[in-house]
N, C-alpha and C positions, 0 to 999 in steps of 0.2 A: 811257069813254075812246075817242077816235077812233083810227082805224087808223094815222094818221101818228104820234100820240103813242106808241102801242104799239110801232111799229117803232123809234122813236127810243129808247124805254126799253130795248128788247131790244138795240139797238146799244150803248148805254152799259153794259149788263150784261155783254155779251160783251167789251167793251173792258176793263172792270174785272177780269174773270176772266182774260183773257190777260195783263194787267199783273201780276196777283197771281202767276200761274204763272212769269212772267219773273223777278219779284223773288224767288220761292222758289228758282228755279234759281241765281240769282246769290248768294243768301244761303248756299246749300250750298257753292258754290265758294269764297266768301270765308271761310266758316267753316273749310273744310279748309286753305286757305292760311294763315289766321291761326293755326290750331292748330299746324301744322307750324312756323311762324315762332316761336311762343311756346315750343314744346318744344325747338327746335333752336338758337335764338339764344344761349341760355345756355352751350352747349358749343362754340360756334363761335369759333375764334380763329385767328390766323396760324400758331401752332405746330401746330394741328390740321390745317392745310392742307398743311404742308410736311414733316411728319415721318411716319415709318413706324409701323405698328401696334406696340403693346407686346404681349408674351406674354399669354395669357389669364389673368386674375386680377390683373394689374398695372394700376394707374391710369395714365391718360394715353395718349399715342400719337396717331397721326394717320392720314390717309387719302391721303397723297401718292401712294402706288403705285396706289391705286384711281383717282384722278383721271387720272394719266398713262395707266393701262391703258384707261380708258374713252375717252380721246381717241384712243388708238391703234386700239382695236377699232372704234369708230364711224367713225374716219377711213378705215380700210381698207375697211370695209363701204360707205362712201359712194363711194370711188374705184371700187369694182366695181359698185355698184347704180345710181348716178346715170347714168353713160354708157349702160348697158344700158337703163334705163328711158326715158331721153330718146330714144335711137335707136328703141326700140320705139314710143314715142309718135309720132315722126315717121312711121314706117311706117304706123301706124293712121290718122293724120291725112291723109296724102297718098295712100296706096295701099290702105288697109284697108277698102274698101267691099264686098269680096267675102266668100266663105264663110270664107277663112282669117282675115280680119280679125275676123269674128264669133267664130270659135273662140278667137283670141288674147284678145279682150275677155272672153269667157266664162271662159276659164282664169284670166285675171288677176283677175277679180272673185272667183272661187272661192278663189284663192290669197290674196287680200286678206282673206278671211273665215276662213282656217284659223287655229285657235288657235296662239299663239306657242310653246306647249310642244310641239306636234306638229312645228313647224319645228325646234325644238331636238333632238327625237328623230331627225328626218331627218338633220340635220347630224352628230349623233353617229354614225349608221349609215354615212354616206358619207365622213366626214372623220376622226372620232376613232377609230373601230374600225380602219380600214386603217392609220392612223398609229400605233396602239397608245399614244396619249397625248392627254390634254387639251391644248388650245392656244388662244392668242389668235387664231390663224388660223381655227380651227373656229368660234369665236365670231363673227368677222367674216363668215364664210360664212353662218351662220344669220341674222345681222342683215341682210345683203345680200339674202337671199331674201325677208325681210319688206319690205324697202325697195323692191324692183324694181316690184311691182304698184302701189304708191302713186305713185311717180314716173311710171310709164308712163301711168296713167289721167289723172293731173293734167296731164302734158305734152301729151297728146292734146287735152284740153279747151282748154288755152291756145292751142295751135296752131290749133285749129278756130275760135278767135275772130278770127284774122287774116282780114280780108275776102278773099273769093274774087276780087274785082275786082283786087286787087293782084297776085295770081298771074297772072291773065289778062293784065293790062297788061304784065307782064314777059315772059311767053311771046309776046305779040304783037310785042314788040321783038326777038324772036329769041334771047332768053336761054335757054340749056338748062335743063331742069327741075331738075337737080341744083344748078345755081347759084341758081335761084330759091329753092329750099329752104334752101340753105346761107347765102346772103347777104341774103335778104329775109325769108323766113318765120320762120326761127329767131331772127334778131335782133329781129324785131317782137314775138315772144313771149318774149323772153329774161327779162324781169323776172318774168313769171309762172312760168317754168320754174325760175328760181332760188328763188323763193318756195316752190314745191312741193318742191324739193329740201331746203330748210331745214326745212320742216315735217316731211318724212320723217325727217330727221336727228333732230329733236326727238322724234319717235315712237319710233325705235329706241333712243335714248339711255336710255330708261327701262325697256327690256325686261329682265326678270330670268330668266324661265323658260328661254329658249334658252341663257343663259350657264351655268345649272346643269349642263347636259349637255355643254358645249363648253369654255369657258375655265376653268371649275372654281374659279377664284380662287387667290390667292397672298398670303401675308403679307409678302412681301419684294419687292424690285424684280425684275421678270421678266427672264429670261435669253434672251429671243428669242421670235419669233412661234410657234415650234414647241413652246413650253412653256406650262404654266398661267399665266394672267395675271389679275390683279385687275381689277375693274370696280366702279363705284359701286353699281349696282343689286344685284349679287351681295353686296357688302360689307354693304349695308343689310339684306339678308335674313338673312345669317349673324349679324350683330350683334343683330338684332331677336329672334331665337330663342335667343340665348345666355342663360345663367342669371345674368349679371353686370349689375348696374345701370349701371355705368360704360359698358359697351358699348351698353346701351339708349340712354343719353344721346348717345353718339357716332352711333348709328344715326339719331336725330332730326336731329343736326347734318349728317350726310351727306345725309339726305333733303332738308334745306334747301338744300344746295349743288346737288343734282341739280334741285330744283324751280326754283332761280334760273336755272340754265342753260336749262331748258326754257322758262321764261317769257321769258328774254332772246331766245331764238331765235324764239319765236312773235311777240313784239312787233316784233322786227327784220324778220321776214318780212311782217307787216302794214304796217309803214312802207314797206318796199320796194315792195309792191304798190300802195300809195296813189298816185294820180295826182299828178305834180309840178305845181307852180304854173305851170311853163312850158308845160304841155300845153294846147293850144288847146281851148276849150270849144265 
């Protein structure tokens, strides 16, 4: 066999191997999604979404308090984490070329790799212990800590994609640097920043470990940010380890609801980041 044929055969072999690995990865993903859908669809109903849980051992009940609690906890975490992350990304993109910028990036990368259960323990020590109470506020603090480095690094990357020539052109016209950043750089990277923020929200929406140490869960409507609050990941965990089959079925249905939310946010973020048809090629 000639050298050309050997190289061509080796290329096709590598192509087939990479395609097989890609199909294997996709098959695992679709198997997980399909399994959750099959297990949770039978217990999913409108009544399940709008009613409160029943006492342990009784059939029926719902997860309305968990859905509202998740929205509140993730919403407050996003209100705190997104502005801090975006402003940090602006600093790193525009002024972070020195040693301080390196230290911030390094610390952010380390924080991004810290296990979420450690973040939950930290929030327990600095929020729950001083307040002497589990609370939705503590859960939001824990999730915001997880969210900040994700948004920060993503925002920096998208801001760096804005061409330097645009900044230089605006500065050459006498526009102050803060106006260049506020009115030109950030709007140019806005779609990417919004996409990064949505993906970070999807990431923290499924975190369970931090909520075990902070919000703690609640079987009723919560009575405020300073009291225990239910959330979907925590409810799924509690139902899954319970001895009741009905709660196991509800755990699968709640997992389906959470999965649908995460998928919707991920698909929406991808569509948002996709170039529009009006964008010049």
